[in-house]
N, C-alpha and C positions, 0 to 999 in steps of 0.2 A: 284024063289021068294023068296020061304020056307029058304033058307041056308042066304038068308038078312036079313030073319025078324031075325033069330036064332043068326046070327052074330049082329046086332043092338042089340038086346036083349042083350047081352053078353057084347058087351061093354057098355051097358048102368049101367050094373051091376058092373064090374071092376070100372069103375066110380065112380058109388056108393060105391064099397067098399075102393076105396082110401079116397072119404072125409070121411068115420068113421074110417079108420085108421088116418087122418091128427085131426080129430075132439078129438080122443081117445087121441092121443099123444098128443095138449091142453090143454085137461082137466087134463090129469095126470102131466103135467107142472105147471098148475096151482093149483092143491092139494099139490103137493110139497111144493108152495109156500105159502097156506095155512094152512097148517102145520107148516112147519116154521116159521109163522109170529105168530102162536099159541103157539108156544115152547117158543118161545124168551118172547113173554109176560107173561107168565106161569113164567118163571125165575124169570122176574122186578118183578111180583106180590106179589111172595114167598120172593124175598129176601128185595122187600119193607114192608112184613109185620113182617121178622125178624128184619130189624132195626125200626119197630113203634112199636113192641110188648119191644123191648131194651131201649126203652125209648130217651132222648136227646145224653146220653155218645155213643149211640149205639151197638152191640153185636160185638165183638172181639177175635179174639183166636190168642193169642200169638200177640197181638198187631198191628192183619189184621185182617180191617172191614169182616166181614162173609159174605158178598153178595161177595165180592170182590175175597174173599178166595175160595168162593166157581165156581165164575166163571171161574176163573184161573186153578180151579182144573180139572172143567170139560172137559173145553178146552184140556187143556195137555191129557188128558183120549182120547178127541175124534181125538187131533193130532194123537197119537199114537196108534188109531185105536182101544181101548180096547175093545169096544162093537161090533165091526167086522162089521158088514152092516148097523149097529146103531149110527156107531159111530157119526156118522152128526148130529143125535138126542141131545148126549152129547154137540157137540159145540152151537148146536142152544140153550137149556137149559145155558152153561155156559155165551153164549152170553148176555141171560136176565140178568143173576146176575152180570154181568160188567156192562151192561144199569140202572140195577139198584143204580150199587153203585155210579156210574157218574151222575146219577140225582139228587143224596142227596147230592154230590159234588158241584155239579151246582145251587141247590138249597141254601147251604151256602154263597157262593160265593154273587149269587143274591139277598140273604137278606142281607149278607156284603153290596153292595153295594148300597142298598136300604137304609141303615141305618145310613152310614157313610158318604156316596156321594164319597166312590172310591172304585172301584173295587179290588183294589189288596192293601195291605200296613197295616199297624196298625188302629184303629180305632182314630178320630180326638177329643182330648178332648174337652169338651164344653168351651165356650169364657164365659168369666165373666165378668162383667158387670164393666164398669171403675168407680174407685170412692166408688162405694159402697162393704160396707164389704160385709163378708158372716154372713149371718143370722145364730146365736145361739138358739138352742131350747132344752131346757130341761125340764124333766117332763110334767104332763098333762097341759091344761088350759079349765078349765069348761067351757059350753055354755054362764054363764050369764059375766063369764070374755072377753070371746072372745066377744061378743056381745058389751061389753066396749069399748074393743080395737077399734073395727069397729067404734063405734060411735066417739071415740076420733081423728081419723084418716078421717072423714069424717069431722068433725067441724074443723082441722087442714088445711085441704085441700081448704074449701067454702072461697070465695072471697069478 
């Protein structure tokens, strides 16, 4: 009976050990994915800060946007295993910088689509009113003169 009891305890301990190992492996995979998410997000954030600080024209080096250039450079270094065991982290940061660049490009396309009604192509010229000459404005108009113009326009359009 004691042998059966010891055997049962050993079986339970082995089963518990297997479950703990499976949990450790699962947590290890989850941690690796969380680190990747943080590194990609950090690359995108820094790329956005660089472009935001540079202003509407954006930051460029040799006509290449900085976030795109950094993303490509970091990925190439990662692909060639330049950092050894840490090369995957270079790829993650590079992916973030490339994501930052593509987000800026996508924002520009969306903004253009919103303002022109076209996703691609040149901006549409505003249509002129038929028969109405383009107004010519020169100089300043005093508030009194503007009031007189408005009063005459109202009087002319009254039935």
